[in-house]
C-alpha positions, 0 to 999 in steps of 0.5 A: 650659053657659055660667054664666048657664045653670047659674045659671038652672037652679039659681035655678029649681030652687031657687025651685020647691024653696022654694015646694013645700017651704017655701011661700015665695019664696027669700030673698036669701041663698038666691038668692045661694047657689044662683047662686054655687054653680051657677057655682062648678065653672066658677070653680074649673076654668076659670081653673085650666086655661085660665090656670094650666095646673093641669088639662088641661081645664076639667073637673077638681077643681070638676066632680068628683062626688068633691068635689061631694058632700062639699062640698054636705054640708059646706056644708049642715052649716055652714048648719045650724049657723048656723041657716040650713038653706035657704042650705045647701039652696040651695048644695048644689042649685046646686053638684050641679045643675051637674054633670048640666047639663054632662053633658047639655050634652056630649050636645046639643053633641056627641051623646055622654054624657060622664060622665068630666067628673065623675070627676076624679081617677079620669078626666081630660079631655084637653085640646083643645089649648093654651089662650091664657089664661082671657080669650082662651079665654073670648072665643074661646068666647063670640064663637062663641056670640054669632056663632051667636046673632046669626046665628040659627044655633042649634039647638032646644036653644039656643032652649029655653035662651034661653026659660029666660032669660025664664022665669027673669026672670018667676019671679025677679020673681014671687019679689020679685027676691031679692038686689036686694030685700034690697040695696034694703032695706039702702039704705033703712035706711041712708038712714033711719038704721036705722028 
């Protein structure tokens, strides 16, 4: 999955959770936490593999269930002790949803379910070849994605993902545009001298 697809799934899941459990829209810090955590496995693994050659492929430490579960629990405990349990829940939910998202994506793109991408260091994912660096690899992959998108050559799965973009935008607006809302409030406080 692309980072924005992970962010959309994470935000939609947390927004639903927030409305069902807390009966309120996500706050800005919660929205930031879920979106950041939902892309964090890729922030960890892709540069380490593609740019620095630490891992053979972009599925290793960050995507490992052996790191994800303890990290979610630690983040939850830290947030709880700071009096922000919702932020911990948002972080954990975003991070943990990234993993099944990638497993489903391997099925939709390649026709097979690959749990091996979640089992580092017990199982390692082999490289498809040498990577020319993070920026070049991202350009290559995004170029292919964009070319298919502009040509309209997307399977139903990708069209459904594009539909999620619209749904997420509407949900985010319904939620009061968290993060942007808090930034605007902060700017108003600065301009009005804290009143």
